[in-house]
Legacy VTK file of the C-alpha trace (Angstrom):
# vtk DataFile Version 3.0
C-alpha trace
ASCII
DATASET POLYDATA
POINTS 86 float
0.000 0.000 0.000
1.448 3.374 -1.006
0.887 6.432 1.118
0.281 9.871 -0.367
3.231 12.289 -0.308
1.485 14.708 2.021
0.937 11.947 4.580
4.636 11.101 4.774
5.573 14.766 5.273
2.966 15.169 8.031
4.160 11.977 9.688
7.832 13.002 9.586
6.979 16.447 11.009
5.014 14.856 13.846
7.841 12.463 14.652
10.346 15.327 14.774
8.155 17.213 17.269
7.805 14.306 19.712
11.273 14.529 21.316
10.874 18.253 22.055
7.499 17.862 23.742
8.562 14.719 25.571
11.620 16.410 27.040
9.733 19.603 27.909
6.792 17.773 29.468
8.840 15.362 31.565
11.751 17.638 32.451
12.782 18.007 36.063
11.003 21.101 37.385
9.539 21.883 40.826
6.071 20.456 41.247
3.079 22.092 42.874
3.118 21.884 46.661
6.901 21.612 47.153
8.236 23.778 49.967
10.746 26.590 49.460
13.361 24.617 51.383
12.908 21.553 49.133
13.187 23.673 45.980
16.330 25.400 47.260
17.887 22.062 48.287
17.152 20.461 44.907
17.792 23.368 42.490
20.168 25.581 44.475
20.089 29.310 45.053
17.884 31.224 42.559
19.393 33.908 40.317
16.873 36.465 41.555
14.019 36.682 44.052
11.066 39.063 43.891
7.908 39.492 45.946
4.563 41.060 45.243
4.302 44.643 46.449
0.621 44.528 47.365
-0.463 44.594 50.992
-0.617 41.104 52.472
-4.084 39.976 53.455
-5.602 36.543 53.910
-7.539 37.050 50.702
-4.470 38.253 48.755
-1.365 36.483 50.077
2.161 37.521 49.130
3.488 35.869 45.959
7.223 35.168 45.813
8.976 34.474 42.499
12.327 32.714 42.209
14.013 32.990 38.811
16.370 30.165 37.816
17.128 31.406 34.300
15.400 28.611 32.357
12.310 28.635 34.563
10.620 30.651 37.323
8.923 29.262 40.404
5.934 31.057 41.974
5.310 30.514 45.690
2.315 31.254 47.892
2.532 30.652 51.662
5.942 29.003 51.153
4.654 26.342 48.724
5.069 26.081 44.944
2.027 27.458 43.183
3.289 27.367 39.551
6.437 26.729 37.590
6.855 28.650 34.331
9.382 27.440 31.734
10.951 30.257 29.686
LINES 1 87
86 0 1 2 3 4 5 6 7 8 9 10 11 12 13 14 15 16 17 18 19 20 21 22 23 24 25 26 27 28 29 30 31 32 33 34 35 36 37 38 39 40 41 42 43 44 45 46 47 48 49 50 51 52 53 54 55 56 57 58 59 60 61 62 63 64 65 66 67 68 69 70 71 72 73 74 75 76 77 78 79 80 81 82 83 84 85
């Protein structure tokens, strides 16, 4: 059975994209709920640290951001809220 030319080009493009997504999706980044101490022990000292400037209230807690160059980690109440890959 012969496949159309367009099908082989789509298939080869899809196969080339798999390694990128697989490595990005399963890379070693901090997961939600990790403590600040665990992140610092595993990934070392961040390049920069910033905090939200808004007044701290129970409804709006302080957000801390640690920048590691390739990714940033957002903390709320000392726990990882999000990790953003740059």
